[in-house]
C-alpha positions in Angstrom: 10.9 -3.3 13.7 12.3 -6.8 14.0 10.7 -8.7 16.7 13.3 -11.5 16.7 16.8 -10.1 16.7 18.9 -13.2 15.9 19.3 -16.4 17.9 22.2 -16.5 20.3 23.5 -18.6 23.2 24.9 -16.9 26.2 28.3 -18.2 27.0 29.3 -18.1 30.7 32.9 -19.3 30.5 35.8 -17.4 29.0 37.1 -18.8 25.8 40.5 -18.5 24.2 40.5 -17.8 20.4 43.8 -17.2 18.8 45.7 -14.8 20.9 42.6 -13.1 22.5 40.8 -13.9 25.7 37.1 -13.3 25.0 35.5 -11.0 27.6 32.2 -11.6 29.4 29.1 -9.5 29.9 29.7 -6.1 31.5 33.4 -6.3 31.5 35.7 -3.6 30.0 36.6 -4.2 26.4 38.3 -2.7 23.3 36.2 -1.5 20.4 39.3 -1.8 18.2 39.3 -5.5 18.4 35.9 -6.3 19.8 37.3 -8.8 22.2 33.9 -9.8 23.6 32.5 -13.3 23.9 30.1 -14.8 21.4 26.8 -12.9 21.1 28.3 -9.8 22.7 29.5 -6.5 21.3 31.9 -3.9 22.7 29.7 -0.8 23.1 30.3 2.4 25.0 27.9 3.0 28.0 28.3 5.6 30.6 31.8 6.6 29.3 33.0 3.1 29.5 33.4 0.4 26.8 31.8 -2.8 28.0 30.8 -6.1 26.5 27.0 -5.9 26.0 24.6 -8.6 25.0 22.9 -7.5 21.7 21.2 -10.7 20.7 18.0 -12.2 22.1 17.2 -15.8 22.6 14.4 -16.7 20.4 11.4 -17.7 22.6 10.2 -20.1 19.9 13.5 -22.0 20.3 12.3 -22.8 23.9 8.7 -23.8 23.3 6.4 -23.7 20.3 3.1 -25.0 21.8 1.9 -21.8 23.5 -0.4 -19.2 22.0 1.2 -16.3 20.3 0.1 -14.0 23.1 2.1 -16.0 25.6 5.4 -14.8 24.1 7.4 -11.6 24.4 9.4 -10.1 21.6 12.0 -7.3 21.6 10.7 -4.6 19.3 12.6 -1.8 17.7 10.9 1.6 17.8 11.1 3.5 14.4 12.9 0.5 12.9 13.7 2.2 9.7 15.2 5.3 11.4 18.8 4.1 11.0 22.2 5.5 9.9 22.3 9.3 9.8 24.0 11.3 7.1 23.1 8.8 4.3 21.3 9.2 1.0 18.2 7.3 0.1 17.9 5.0 -2.9 16.3 7.9 -4.8 19.3 10.2 -4.0 17.7 12.5 -1.4 19.5 13.2 1.9 18.0 11.5 4.9 17.1 14.1 7.5 15.4 12.2 10.3 15.7 11.3 13.9 17.8 8.2 14.4 16.3 5.5 16.7 18.4 2.5 15.8 22.1 1.9 14.9 22.0 -1.0 12.5 20.0 -1.2 9.3 16.9 -3.0 8.3 16.9 -1.7 4.8 20.3 0.1 5.0 18.5 3.4 4.2 15.5 5.3 5.3 12.8 7.0 3.1 13.5 4.6 0.2 10.5 3.0 -1.6 8.7 0.7 0.9 9.1 -2.2 -1.5 12.8 -2.3 -0.7 12.2 -2.7 3.0 9.5 -5.4 2.4 11.8 -7.3 0.1 14.2 -7.6 3.0 11.5 -8.9 5.3 10.5 -11.5 2.7 14.1 -12.6 2.4 14.3 -13.1 6.2 11.0 -15.1 6.3 12.2 -17.3 3.5 15.6 -17.9 5.2 14.1 -18.4 8.6 11.0 -20.6 8.2 10.2 -20.9 11.9 10.3 -17.1 12.6 7.4 -14.7 13.0 7.5 -11.0 12.3 5.1 -8.3 13.5 4.9 -4.9 11.9 3.2 -1.9 13.4 2.6 0.7 10.7 2.2 4.4 11.4 -0.1 4.6 8.5 -0.4 7.8 6.5 -1.1 6.1 3.2 -4.1 7.7 1.5 -4.1 6.0 -1.9 -6.8 3.2 -2.0 -5.3 -0.2 -1.0 -1.8 1.5 -1.1 -0.5 -0.6 1.8 -1.9 -3.9 0.3 -0.4 -3.1 -3.1 3.1 -2.7 -1.8 2.9 -5.9 0.3 1.5 -7.8 -2.7 4.3 -6.4 -4.9 6.8 -7.7 -2.4 5.1 -11.1 -2.6 4.5 -11.2 1.2 0.8 -12.1 1.0 1.6 -15.8 1.4 3.0 -15.1 4.9 0.2 -12.8 6.0 -1.8 -13.6 9.1 -5.4 -13.0 8.0 -7.3 -10.5 10.1 -10.3 -12.8 10.1 -8.3 -15.3 12.2 -7.3 -12.7 14.8 -8.9 -13.4 18.2 -11.5 -11.1 19.5 -12.6 -10.3 23.1 -9.2 -11.2 24.6 -9.1 -14.8 23.7 -5.9 -16.7 22.9 -4.1 -16.5 19.6 -3.2 -19.7 17.7 -0.1 -21.4 19.0 3.1 -20.4 17.2 3.4 -24.0 16.1 0.1 -23.6 14.2 1.0 -20.2 12.8 4.3 -21.7 11.5 2.6 -24.7 10.0 0.1 -22.5 8.2 2.8 -20.1 7.2 0.9 -17.2 8.9 4.2 -15.7 10.0 3.7 -12.0 9.2 1.4 -10.0 11.5 0.6 -6.5 10.2 -1.1 -3.8 12.2 -2.2 -0.4 10.9 -2.8 2.8 12.9 -5.6 3.7 10.5 -8.9 2.7 12.1 -10.8 2.6 8.7 -8.5 0.1 7.0 -9.6 -3.0 8.9 -13.1 -2.9 7.3 -12.0 -1.4 4.0 -8.7 -3.1 3.3 -8.6 -6.0 5.8 -5.6 -4.8 7.6 -5.8 -5.2 11.4 -6.4 -2.0 13.3 -3.8 -2.2 16.1 -5.9 -1.1 19.0 -8.6 -3.6 18.3 -6.1 -6.2 19.5 -3.3 -4.4 21.4 -3.1 -2.2 24.5 -0.1 0.2 24.4 1.4 2.6 26.9 2.3 6.2 26.2 5.7 7.0 24.7 8.3 8.3 27.2 9.9 7.1 30.4 6.8 6.6 32.4 7.9 8.4 35.5 6.6 5.7 37.7 3.4 5.0 35.8 2.3 3.0 32.8 -0.6 4.9 31.2 -2.2 4.0 27.9 -1.5 6.2 24.9 -4.5 8.2 23.6 -5.4 5.7 20.8 -5.3 2.7 23.1 -7.8 1.3 25.5 -6.6 1.3 29.1 -3.7 -1.0 29.8 -5.8 -3.4 31.9 -8.4 -3.9 29.2 -8.7 -7.7 29.1 -10.5 -7.8 25.8 -7.2 -7.0 24.0 -4.9 -10.1 24.0 -1.6 -8.3 23.3 0.3 -5.8 25.4 2.9 -3.4 23.9 5.2 -1.6 26.2 7.1 1.5 25.0 10.2 2.6 26.9 12.2 5.3 25.1 12.7 9.0 25.4 10.8 11.6 23.5 14.2 13.0 22.3 16.4 10.1 21.2 19.9 9.8 22.6 21.9 6.7 22.3 24.1 7.6 25.3 21.1 7.8 27.6 19.6 4.6 25.9 22.5 2.6 27.3 21.3 3.3 30.8 17.6 3.2 29.9 17.9 -0.3 28.4 19.3 -1.7 31.6 17.7 -2.0 35.1 15.3 0.9 34.5 13.7 -1.1 31.7 13.1 -4.0 34.1 11.6 -1.6 36.6 9.3 -0.2 34.0 8.2 -3.7 32.9 7.2 -4.4 36.5 5.1 -1.2 36.6 3.4 -2.0 33.2 2.8 -5.6 34.4 0.7 -4.3 37.2 -1.0 -1.6 35.0 -1.9 -4.2 32.4 -3.8 -6.4 34.9 -0.8 -8.6 35.8 0.1 -9.3 32.2 3.7 -9.3 30.9 4.4 -7.3 27.7 4.2 -9.2 24.4 6.3 -6.5 22.7 9.0 -4.5 24.4 9.8 -1.4 22.2 13.1 0.4 22.7 15.4 2.8 21.0 19.0 1.7 20.2 18.4 -1.9 21.3 22.1 -2.7 21.2 22.8 -0.2 24.0 22.9 -1.4 27.6 25.0 -1.8 30.7 25.9 -5.4 29.9 22.8 -7.6 29.8 20.8 -4.9 28.0 17.3 -5.1 26.5 17.6 -8.8 25.7 17.6 -9.6 29.4 14.2 -7.8 29.8 12.9 -10.2 27.1 14.3 -13.2 29.1 12.5 -12.0 32.2 9.2 -11.5 30.4 9.3 -14.9 28.6 10.2 -16.7 31.8 7.1 -15.3 33.4 4.9 -15.9 30.4 6.1 -19.5 30.1 5.5 -20.0 33.9 9.2 -21.0 34.5 
């Protein structure tokens, strides 16, 4: 779910720390001592342990004057689906597909307030960061979503739906969003809630491709307008398998991800994705999913 996955600097030269030589991206490593360079982690991919980049470079750290829709963010699919074989905070076993390896709330299926409290703590600790949440919304109680966000005291960060651009125009700059503390963007999948509860209906603002591997195409999912619809300012690209497998994800989150991004760029009317959604974001052949984010932002920034 996190769009920003910790700021890191890519180190190109080997460093000596204590008695270990720190290993570079893509090189063979040891999981026992994690002898990888800073910002890297020793992860198995294709039956080989290699140093893999797991941290993105925050695009806001490079430029703050562009509209929000001129940035790309690495996005975790099913962000709360983490850590199998654990119990929830209410004691029940967690029987769910796992889509990520590290925890946002440490446990799944716990009261939503616990997850949102962690988001609040992150926003307080990182006053220049922006979080976007896409809710698969099955809440039926009146104002149920709003109530839990209010209980978590997140309203002060909420980007108001009334300020969201219509007809494909630019969003405010991230600098403006930060100065106004509009740093939490929330989208719902329930079409009725924008009018009734003032929660932005995702597909009024976003085009999104169908889940799966694409197979050479980038078709919109059923709920979304076509990918090249220019009246929607934001582009969300999904690239993950229908059946989750972290061994396959290590290859998917490598050069195939870049290839899919090129396909979706053309399908979206020559627009780079603002959100790149993957499973097991830490998995890759070395440069991993963070490199796709670099490519997207370099193009969005015009560099």
